[in-house]
C-alpha positions in Angstrom: 31.5 23.7 -71.4 35.1 24.0 -69.8 35.5 27.7 -70.5 38.9 29.6 -70.3 37.3 31.8 -67.6 36.3 28.8 -65.6 39.9 27.3 -65.7 41.5 30.6 -64.9 39.3 31.1 -61.8 39.5 27.4 -60.6 41.0 27.0 -57.2 41.0 24.2 -54.5 39.3 24.5 -51.1 42.0 25.2 -48.8 39.9 24.6 -45.7 38.9 21.2 -46.8 42.6 20.2 -47.4 43.8 21.5 -44.1 41.0 19.6 -42.4 42.0 16.3 -44.3 45.6 16.9 -43.0 44.5 17.4 -39.5 42.3 14.1 -39.8 45.3 12.0 -41.2 47.6 13.4 -38.5 45.3 11.9 -35.8 46.5 8.3 -37.0 49.8 8.1 -35.0 49.3 11.5 -33.6 51.7 12.5 -30.7 51.4 14.5 -27.6 53.4 17.4 -29.1 51.1 17.6 -32.1 53.3 15.6 -34.5 52.9 12.1 -36.1 54.6 8.9 -35.5 53.5 6.5 -38.4 56.4 4.3 -39.3 56.4 2.4 -42.7 54.4 -0.9 -42.6 53.3 -0.7 -39.0 49.7 -1.1 -38.1 49.5 2.7 -38.0 50.7 2.9 -41.6 48.2 0.5 -42.4 45.5 2.6 -40.8 46.7 5.6 -42.5 46.9 3.9 -46.0 43.3 2.6 -45.5 42.1 6.0 -44.7 43.6 7.6 -47.8 42.4 4.7 -50.0 38.9 5.1 -48.7 39.1 8.9 -49.4 40.2 8.0 -52.9 37.2 5.6 -53.3 34.9 8.2 -52.4 36.1 10.5 -55.2 35.5 7.5 -57.6 39.2 6.6 -58.3 40.6 3.4 -59.4 43.1 1.8 -57.0 46.3 -0.2 -57.9 48.8 -1.5 -55.6 52.2 -2.7 -56.8 54.5 -5.5 -55.4 56.3 -3.0 -53.1 53.0 -1.3 -51.8 53.1 1.7 -53.8 49.5 2.7 -53.9 48.0 4.5 -57.2 44.8 6.4 -57.2 43.6 7.2 -60.8 41.0 9.7 -62.2 40.2 8.4 -65.9 40.8 10.7 -68.8 39.0 10.9 -72.2 42.0 9.5 -74.0 42.7 6.0 -72.5 45.8 5.8 -74.6 47.5 8.6 -72.6 49.7 8.0 -69.7 48.5 9.5 -66.6 49.7 12.9 -65.2 50.8 11.8 -61.8 51.5 13.6 -58.3 52.0 12.2 -54.9 54.6 11.6 -52.1 54.4 9.6 -49.0 52.5 9.0 -45.9 55.0 7.3 -43.5 56.7 9.5 -41.0 59.8 10.0 -39.0 59.5 8.7 -35.3 59.1 12.5 -34.3 57.5 13.5 -37.6 55.0 16.3 -38.5 51.7 16.6 -40.2 52.8 17.9 -43.4 56.0 16.1 -44.7 54.8 13.8 -47.4 51.1 13.7 -46.3 50.7 17.3 -47.9 51.7 16.0 -51.3 49.2 13.1 -51.3 46.3 15.0 -49.9 46.9 18.0 -52.1 46.7 15.5 -55.0 43.3 14.2 -53.9 42.2 17.9 -53.4 43.1 18.6 -57.0 40.8 15.6 -58.1 38.0 16.6 -55.8 38.1 20.1 -57.2 37.9 18.7 -60.7 35.0 16.5 -59.8 33.1 19.4 -58.2 33.3 21.5 -61.4 32.8 18.7 -63.8 36.1 19.1 -65.6 37.3 16.2 -67.7 41.0 15.9 -68.9 42.3 14.2 -71.9 45.0 12.3 -69.8 44.3 10.6 -66.6 45.1 12.3 -63.3 46.6 10.1 -60.7 47.9 10.3 -57.0 50.4 7.9 -55.6 51.7 7.3 -52.2 55.2 5.6 -52.1 56.3 2.9 -49.6 58.8 3.8 -46.9 60.1 7.2 -48.3 61.5 8.1 -44.9 63.6 5.1 -44.2 63.0 5.4 -40.5 62.2 1.8 -40.1 63.7 0.1 -43.2 66.7 1.1 -45.4 67.1 2.2 -48.2 65.3 5.5 -47.9 62.8 6.4 -50.8 62.3 2.6 -51.1 59.0 2.3 -53.2 59.9 4.9 -55.7 63.4 3.5 -56.0 61.9 0.0 -56.7 59.3 1.6 -59.2 62.3 3.3 -61.0 64.3 0.2 -61.1 67.2 1.6 -59.0 66.5 -0.6 -56.0 65.7 -4.4 -56.8 62.6 -5.9 -55.5 64.5 -8.7 -53.8 66.9 -6.1 -51.9 63.8 -4.1 -50.9 61.9 -7.4 -49.7 64.9 -8.4 -47.7 65.4 -5.3 -45.7 64.6 -5.6 -42.0 63.9 -3.5 -39.1 65.8 -3.7 -35.7 63.4 -6.6 -34.7 64.3 -8.6 -37.7 61.0 -8.1 -39.4 61.2 -8.1 -43.3 59.6 -5.7 -45.7 57.9 -8.5 -47.7 56.3 -10.0 -44.5 55.0 -6.6 -43.2 53.6 -5.7 -46.6 51.8 -8.9 -46.6 50.7 -8.6 -42.9 49.1 -5.1 -43.6 47.3 -6.2 -46.8 49.4 -4.0 -49.2 51.5 -6.7 -51.0 50.2 -6.0 -54.4 50.3 -7.7 -57.8 51.4 -5.1 -60.3 55.0 -5.2 -61.2 56.7 -2.1 -60.2 57.6 0.2 -63.1 55.1 -1.3 -65.4 52.6 1.3 -64.2 52.8 4.3 -66.9 53.5 7.9 -66.0 53.3 10.9 -68.4 54.6 13.4 -65.9 55.0 13.6 -62.2 54.6 16.7 -59.9 55.2 16.7 -56.2 54.3 19.6 -53.8 56.0 19.6 -50.4 56.8 21.8 -47.6 60.3 23.2 -48.2 61.9 21.7 -44.9 64.3 24.7 -44.8 64.1 28.3 -44.0 64.7 30.0 -47.3 61.1 30.8 -48.5 59.9 32.0 -45.0 63.2 34.1 -44.8 62.7 35.7 -48.3 59.0 36.0 -47.7 57.9 34.1 -50.6 54.9 31.8 -51.2 56.0 29.5 -53.7 59.2 27.8 -54.2 60.0 26.5 -57.8 62.4 23.7 -57.5 64.9 23.4 -60.4 67.0 20.8 -58.9 68.0 18.8 -55.8 71.4 18.5 -54.3 73.4 15.5 -54.9 74.6 13.8 -51.8 77.3 11.4 -50.7 77.1 9.6 -47.3 80.3 8.1 -45.6 81.0 6.1 -42.5 84.4 7.1 -41.1 86.3 5.1 -38.5 89.3 6.7 -36.8 91.4 4.1 -34.9 93.5 5.3 -31.9 94.7 3.4 -28.7 92.9 3.2 -25.4 94.9 4.2 -22.5 94.5 5.6 -18.9 93.4 9.3 -19.0 95.8 10.2 -15.9 99.2 8.6 -16.3 99.3 9.0 -20.2 101.3 12.2 -21.2 99.7 14.4 -23.9 102.5 14.1 -26.3 102.4 10.3 -26.7 98.6 9.8 -26.8 96.9 8.3 -29.8 93.5 9.8 -29.3 90.9 8.8 -31.8 88.4 11.3 -30.7 90.7 14.4 -31.2 91.8 13.3 -34.7 87.9 12.6 -35.5 87.2 16.1 -34.3 89.8 17.7 -36.7 88.1 15.6 -39.7 84.6 16.7 -38.6 85.7 20.3 -38.6 87.0 19.9 -42.0 83.8 18.4 -43.2 82.0 21.7 -42.2 85.0 23.9 -43.5 84.7 22.3 -46.9 81.0 22.9 -47.2 81.7 26.6 -46.3 84.1 26.8 -49.0 81.3 26.2 -51.4 78.7 28.7 -50.4 75.8 29.0 -50.7 74.8 25.5 -51.7 77.7 23.6 -50.1 76.5 21.3 -47.2 78.6 19.4 -44.7 77.3 17.5 -41.7 78.3 15.1 -39.1 75.2 13.7 -37.5 76.0 10.5 -35.7 79.1 9.8 -33.6 80.0 6.7 -31.7 83.0 6.7 -29.2 84.7 3.7 -27.9 85.1 2.5 -25.2 83.1 5.7 -24.2 84.5 6.1 -20.6 85.2 9.0 -18.6 89.0 8.2 -17.8 89.9 6.3 -20.9 91.4 7.9 -24.0 89.2 7.0 -26.9 90.5 4.1 -28.9 88.0 4.3 -31.7 85.6 6.8 -33.2 83.1 6.0 -35.8 81.0 8.8 -37.3 78.7 9.7 -40.3 79.6 12.4 -43.1 76.9 13.8 -45.2 78.3 16.2 -48.1 75.7 17.8 -50.5 75.9 20.2 -53.6 73.7 20.7 -56.6 76.7 20.7 -59.0 78.1 17.3 -59.7 81.8 18.7 -60.4 81.7 20.6 -57.0 80.3 17.7 -55.1 83.1 15.6 -56.6 85.7 18.3 -55.6 84.3 18.6 -52.1 84.8 14.6 -51.8 88.2 14.9 -53.2 89.3 17.5 -50.6 87.8 15.3 -47.8 89.7 12.2 -49.0 92.8 14.3 -49.3 92.5 15.7 -45.8 92.1 12.3 -44.4 95.1 11.0 -46.1 97.1 13.9 -44.6 95.8 13.3 -41.0 96.5 9.5 -41.2 100.0 10.2 -42.5 101.0 12.9 -40.2 99.6 11.2 -37.1 100.5 7.5 -38.2 97.0 6.4 -37.6 94.6 4.4 -39.4 91.2 5.9 -40.8 88.8 4.1 -42.7 86.5 5.9 -45.0 83.5 4.0 -46.7 81.1 5.5 -49.0 77.6 4.2 -48.1 75.3 6.1 -50.3 75.4 8.4 -53.3 72.6 10.2 -55.1 73.9 12.5 -58.1 72.5 15.9 -58.5 69.0 15.9 -59.9 67.9 18.5 -62.5 64.1 18.6 -63.0 62.5 18.8 -66.4 62.5 22.3 -67.9 59.1 22.2 -69.1 57.8 21.2 -65.7 59.7 23.9 -64.0 58.5 26.5 -66.4 54.9 25.4 -66.0 55.1 25.5 -62.2 56.7 29.0 -62.2 54.0 30.2 -65.0 51.2 28.9 -62.8 52.5 30.7 -59.5 52.8 33.9 -61.5 49.4 33.7 -63.1 47.8 32.8 -59.8 49.4 35.9 -58.1 51.7 34.3 -55.7 55.1 35.4 -55.0 57.7 32.8 -56.0 61.4 32.1 -56.3 63.7 29.3 -57.3 64.8 27.0 -54.4 67.2 24.2 -54.8 66.1 21.2 -52.6 68.6 20.0 -50.0 66.4 17.0 -49.0 65.7 13.9 -50.9 62.4 13.3 -52.5 60.5 10.5 -54.4 60.5 13.0 -57.4 64.4 12.1 -57.7 63.5 8.8 -58.9 60.4 9.8 -60.9 62.7 12.3 -62.8 64.4 9.2 -64.2 61.3 8.0 -65.8 59.2 11.0 -66.8 59.3 14.8 -67.0 59.1 16.0 -63.2 58.8 19.1 -61.2 58.5 20.0 -57.7 56.6 22.8 -55.8 57.6 24.0 -52.3 55.7 26.0 -49.7 57.3 27.5 -46.7 57.2 25.8 -43.3 57.4 27.6 -40.0 61.0 28.4 -39.0 62.2 25.9 -41.6 61.5 23.1 -39.2 60.7 19.6 -40.5 61.5 16.1 -39.3 60.0 17.3 -35.9 56.8 17.2 -34.2 56.4 21.0 -34.2 56.6 21.1 -37.9 53.9 23.6 -39.2 52.8 25.5 -42.3 50.3 28.5 -42.8 46.8 27.5 -44.2 47.0 30.1 -46.9 50.4 28.6 -48.2 48.9 25.0 -48.1 46.1 26.3 -50.2 48.4 28.2 -52.6 50.8 25.2 -53.2 47.8 23.0 -54.0 46.5 25.6 -56.6 49.8 25.8 -58.2 49.7 21.9 -58.3 46.3 22.1 -59.8 47.0 24.5 -62.7 50.3 22.7 -63.4 48.7 19.2 -63.7 46.0 20.8 -65.8 48.5 22.2 -68.1 49.8 18.7 -68.9 46.6 16.7 -68.7 44.7 19.1 -71.0 41.2 19.9 -70.1 38.5 18.7 -72.6 36.6 21.4 -74.4 32.9 20.1 -74.7 
């Protein structure tokens, strides 16, 4: 009989979960202790097969869709109910860590192994998924698998994406044996939970164990090109120069200044800069750079964008220079389902973990899933807030805590069967 006391005391085995994470991290492991396992490479194939074999040992049904998303299902008593789903991704950045994405997938399998060990059946099926090419390191767009699943990215567009060597997604899926038959989006989902390292410093700084994620910041990405005029650095007087770099620097500083106007959630980043002709004694004639603006409030994100455009027009007019600004990506702010958020918070409190709300500054597959089904996210701290780095780390007790919150949140939706 599934008693209330058994459910109340139910916990995952943190040592087993941590060991699984270490084992998966050996596939593509780097000298600095990180992981390089880019999407649809031979190493990704090896990682996928490792996870699938683990799922098979747990008695799970495996389904692969046409973009390579892989679903691992534990059957429920009521076959008419859509599965309560959890998951993330196992592809990494070139200098990735052990936990980003991988934790969400293996924590889901640990939830199922815990239920198996205690003989707990649920009304709804419970399912773990790993999504294809979440990181976007080898192929764009990012969050490709979940984007196709949600109907936000067309399958043809995803198939046609190529890496720097010209290899295409569809060919690589076929090559590694993960070009499935199920049509993306035809796979049902009753609710979706994703547990993840925070990838930022807030939880660690506040000394909290669990982050309850009510929302994900919206973001706008731009490519900006400032056109100047190349000239010799020696003979050309300062007052007649058309220096693309100096004007670009003013815009870059404005990006940061706008973000600081909208604290604490405003974000403004210039992460990529290309200077032409990039010569020591030539005044730069063209500068191309990226702009990344984020905020969880749609109106404020729009205001930040408006201020940026206004400033660029001002610079262009005052300096009589040409500045091109092109928006290349837009994700609106994402507010997660209130029932999922409340369930996660309640689980953390009942389990005795300190918790706080944390707005996510990074994108996750949960953003797309939120458009299809009730969705919630759980964060745990990562050391020094570092992620997308080989030194990425998390404490064993936090890894266990996040998985326990995931377990009890999913059970609240999947409904244990009383015998």
